[in-house]
C-alpha positions, 0 to 999 in steps of 0.5 A: 790806776790813774785815768783821766777821771778816776783816782786809784789806790791800793792802800789804806788811808790810815795815820796820814791824813794826806791820803785821805778823799775828800768829799762835799756837797759844797755845805758839808763834807767829810774825809774818808779816812781809815782801814778795812776794821776802823774808819774815822771820817772827819766831819764838816760844816762850813758855817761853823766857826768859833770866835777867839778871844785876841784883843782888837787892834787899836785903830790910832796907834796902827795908823801912827806906827804905819806913818812911821814905817812909811816916813822910814822908807822914805828916807830910804832906811829900810832895815829900820822900817823893818826893825820898827814894824816888827817891833809895833805892828803885832801881827798875832792881834785882832779880833777873828773867827776860826773855822773847826773840824764840827766832828768825827764819826767813828766806824768800827767793823767786826772784821779785817782780817785776811784782807786781800785786792783792797781798792780806794778810788775817787770817780770825779766823773760820779762825784762818788768814792768806793773802798773794795776787798776781799775778805776770807773769800767774800767781798765787801764794798763800800760806796760813799757820796754827797748829795747837794739835792739832799743836803746829805753825805752817804755811806753804803756798805754791801757785802755777801756776808753779814756785815757788824758795824758800831758807830759813834759821833765824837768831838773833843773840843766843845761842850757836846750833848749826845741824844739817841732818836729813832735809830740815830744819834744827834751830837749838839755842839755849843759854840760862840757862846750861844750857838748850836751845831747839829750833827746827825747819824742815821742808819738803815740795816736788817738789825739795828740797836741804839744804846749808849750813845752808839748804833750798833748795826748788821746786815749785808746791807748798810746805809748811812746818812749824815747831816749837819747844821747850824743856824748861820745856815737853817734859821731853826737846825733843831727842826731841820735835823730832827725832821729830816731824822723821822723820814724814810730815806731811798738811797737808790733815789737819793744816789740818782739825784745826787750824781745827776746833778754833780754830773751836770756841773762836772760834765760841762768841762773835763780834760782828756789829754795823753798826759794823766798828770795833767788830766788828773790835777786839772779834773780833780781841781774842778772835783774840788770846786764843785764838793766845796764851793758851790753855795753858802760860803767859799773855800777856806785853805782846804776847801770845806776839810779843816786838816788844822782846826785853825783855819780862817779865810786867807787871801793866799788860799782864795787866789789858789782855789779859784784860779781854775774857776772860769777856765774850768767853766765853773763860774757858778761855784765862784759865786759865794766868793763874790757875796763874800766880796760885798761883805768884806766891802761893806766891813772894810770901809770903817778901818780904811778912814780910822787906820789908813785915813783913806778913801774907800774899803780894804783888807788885810790877808785874812778875814773870817766868814763874818767879814772881820780882817786882822793880822794873823801869823808870826811874819809880816810878809805872810800877815801884813798886806793891806790889798787883801779885798783888792787882790780878790777884785780881779775875780770880779773883772774877770767874770765880766770878761768870761760873761760880758754881763754889763749889769753884773759889772754895774752891781759891783761897780762901787766895790771895785771903785772904793779898792780902786780909791783905797789904793789911790789914797796910798800911792806914793811917788818915789825919788824916781817920780814912780807910783809906790804903794807902801809900806808894802809886802809880798807873801812870797818874797822876803830879803836880805839887808846886812844879812837881816831877814826884811819883810817890808818894801817901798813897793813889790812886784805882786801889789805893782800886777794887781794895781796895774791890772785893777787900774786897767781893767777899770779903765775899760769897765769906765768905757764900756759903762759910757763914761767920759774919757777924761775920768780915766785920766788919773788911772792912765796916769798911774799906769804909764807911772809905774815900776818896772816889774823885777825879775831877777836873772835867776827868775825870782821875783824881787822886791824893787829896791836894788839893793836888796837880796832875795831870799826865797822865789815866789811861784804864786806870784810868777803866776800872777805874772804870767796871768796878766801877760796872758791876757795880753797886758803890757806893762813894760815892754821888757821884763827886767831884773832889780837893776833894770838889766833886760833879761827877755823880750816880753813877746818871747816871754808870753809866747814861750808855753815851756819857759811859762810851764817851768815857772809856774805851777799847773793852774797858771797854764789851765787858760793856756791856748791849746799849743801851750798844753804842748809843752806839758806832753811832750 
């Protein structure tokens, strides 16, 4: 059953983590994963990051290699530039920390036979997850919810018969110390050589026995309370965890406070049309936003849920995760990203100066929670992009457009200007006297020359879009702040002398060089194209292909909602006017 605010399944989520339902309070999270007889809840705490051991980038050598790549591009030796970059710009170096799954809660039920009427439901209206089934004519219900107010993950089991369960904590990656404490088990996980993560599980039931770092509980009603903390979040995580375990919990009051807080965020906006697929996607994106990005740190690729134990902060994940923040009326959820932007702005000043001999501040595509930026991955188009920080600045500009808060933009003015300065320091004019940012890569696009795959070019569509938007908004901000119009002349010059946006006749974004042959489409970048156009920006009078052959007039492109819907994924259309939704519902 699918309705606007309900996701319901009649199958268990076992042996396939993609079928689980995420749960979180923006600080700690869990995945409801398993079947009626055995559940494994992967637990996460968003400040649990483990340092890697890779070597630091050698800044002087990096600058030398980048200059050599630039020189080859200027000589129009694109293939040689890519070969040189692949050989000399090692994309597997850089000091970084990785986001890890904190621990696993194993719940074993002494039952699970003759099961019928199984149902697993996420109520996006309340933020609660329900699992229910019939076992030998007895009805069993499990409810899972997170509490922003009490900083808890809660599980409640209600049954018409006596239930028996065994609980244990595990983590096979790090050194653990497990203790029994007042109907609870506490796991202390060492990481980063000196930090500790505390994971606690407290149980309330009719009969409880704790031994050998396990909890055995019996009763028709069993409640489980889960907390996690590190010293990055709490100054004294040991005291925070142990003092909370000494308290008597009131499930009813905790649940009411948790649901009330969640609803105050969720019902600022939700969508209800005659197309449940749109409703579910839109409302689920808002559920995820509330569950993983309200306090502390921004989302990783999977929100606060790490599937592969090797997550970092990634530009593409930020762009996707936060694309619905303002359209979904959840502006408070973007504050962790703004705080993180201030951090990488600070840490990115020295690398800009040493690695690019440039003004301002920069970051690559990848970051960790400590503000380190690094190259990561095997492909240069995924790893190398020095506009990682700059591509996040539009979120600040979007917030200003959303709120019209002049004090807000004053607070972030130096951050915006440092990114503008970095861009200008790396802009060059090509043989056609047009501005390009290079070396440049696109996450979504690769191209072939002489049947060899290439990544780096003399400017790509995604960079052009972001640079155009950055300059355009910076001009408007300077005007709003009352600065003399003369200050805007360099930025106006850049806007008027940039490349055209290149889209070939198959609607694939291409790099600018007319000899490039596109290897695969980039729907992510098309999303940003349409987002720019939807704000009535006019970088060119027409959309053109790489050979400058007109394929569609700009006004037709902007106003054709069905065309835009066919070219972009759903999130690109969340900010559309009412008439654009109609194209989905036909």
